[in-house]
N, C-alpha and C positions, 0 to 999 in steps of 0.2 A: 435568559437572554443568550442568543446564539452569536458567537464571535465570527468574524470573517474567516478565521482559521478553521473553525468547525464547519463552515459552509463548504470549504474546499477539501478538507481532509477528514478521514474516518478511520476507525480501527478496522483491520482486515476482517475480524469476526462480524462486524456490523454489515460490511459489504457482502460477505459470504452469505449472510441471511437474506439480504435484499436481492441478490442475484440468484438465490436458491441453488448455490453451489454446494457440492459435497465436501470439497476440500480446497485448500490454497497452499501455495509454496512461495516463500520469499527468497529472492536471490539477489546478490550484489551485482551492480552494473559497473562498467569501467568509468562511467562519467560521474561528475560531481555537479551539484547545484552551484549557482553563482556564489553562494555563501561559503563554498568549500566543503559542505556536508556531502557525504557519500550518497549516491542514488541507488535505489533498489527497485526491483520490479516484483510485483505480486501477481502470480498466475492463479486464476480461479478455474477449477475443474468440476465437471459434472460427475455423476455416479459411475459412468463408464470411463472415467479418466480423460475425457475429451476436454480440450481447452475451451472455456467459455469466454474469458477475456483477460487482458493484462491491464494492470494499473501501475503507475509510477509510485514509488514509496520512499520513505525516509525513516531513519532510526532516530529516536529522541530518548532523552534520559529523564526519568521521573524526578521531580524536585523533592518529593516526599520520601520515596524508597531508594532513590539512586540507581534503580534498575532500568535497563534499556527496554524500549518497546517500539513497535512500528505503527506508522500511520500510512494510509494510501490515499491517492487522489480519488475524489468522488467522480471526477470526469474521466472518460477513457482516452484522454489526449495521446497523441502520437509521440513515441520516443524511439531512439535508435537501438535499444537493447534487443537481444535475440532470445 
């Protein structure tokens, strides 16, 4: 069963594969979500290091391991990050 969260957010590695990107970079943005959580942007690049697309992202903490990880938006929505 797929949750509403899983329909909207994905691991960067999953989107990297779908976009056929060679690499990605996650950077903090000065903005925060309404919840107060820090916003990030994930930049996906091709083999020539040209930007394919940007996606908004957030950092979450695993309940099992306590380690932080990132998820990024499946939709390419517009944000004000540079």
